[in-house]
C-alpha positions in Angstrom: -15.2 -34.7 56.1 -13.9 -35.2 59.6 -11.1 -33.2 61.2 -8.2 -35.3 62.6 -8.2 -35.8 66.3 -5.7 -33.9 68.6 -2.7 -36.2 68.3 -3.5 -38.0 65.1 -1.7 -37.3 61.9 -0.7 -33.6 62.2 -0.1 -31.7 59.0 3.4 -31.3 57.6 3.2 -27.5 58.2 2.4 -28.1 61.8 5.3 -30.5 62.2 7.6 -28.0 60.4 6.5 -25.2 62.7 6.9 -27.3 65.8 10.4 -28.3 64.6 11.4 -24.7 63.8 10.3 -23.5 67.3 12.2 -26.4 68.9 15.4 -25.7 66.9 15.0 -22.0 66.5 18.6 -20.7 66.1 19.6 -23.6 63.8 16.5 -23.1 61.7 17.2 -19.4 61.3 20.8 -20.1 60.4 19.8 -22.6 57.7 17.1 -20.2 56.4 19.7 -17.5 56.1 22.1 -19.8 54.3 19.4 -20.8 51.9 18.4 -17.2 51.3 22.0 -16.1 50.7 22.6 -19.0 48.3 19.5 -18.3 46.3 20.3 -14.6 46.1 23.9 -15.4 45.0 22.6 -17.8 42.4 20.2 -15.3 41.0 22.8 -12.6 40.8 25.2 -15.0 39.1 22.6 -16.0 36.5 21.8 -12.3 35.9 25.4 -11.4 35.5 26.1 -14.3 33.1 23.0 -13.4 31.0 23.6 -9.6 30.9 23.1 -8.1 27.5 26.2 -7.1 25.5 26.0 -3.5 24.4 28.1 -2.7 21.3 30.7 0.0 21.9 30.2 0.0 25.6 
């Protein structure tokens, strides 16, 4: 197998890293929103699926 040359066909991870460095603050803001949304969704699912204890 041959490695791709310097400028040819960079991997998606390298492109994502380069984009994140270039748009640092916006990327962190979007990452924070995604983390907050996922956490909220998981808490909501846990709350809706909580067990019902009789007499409690």
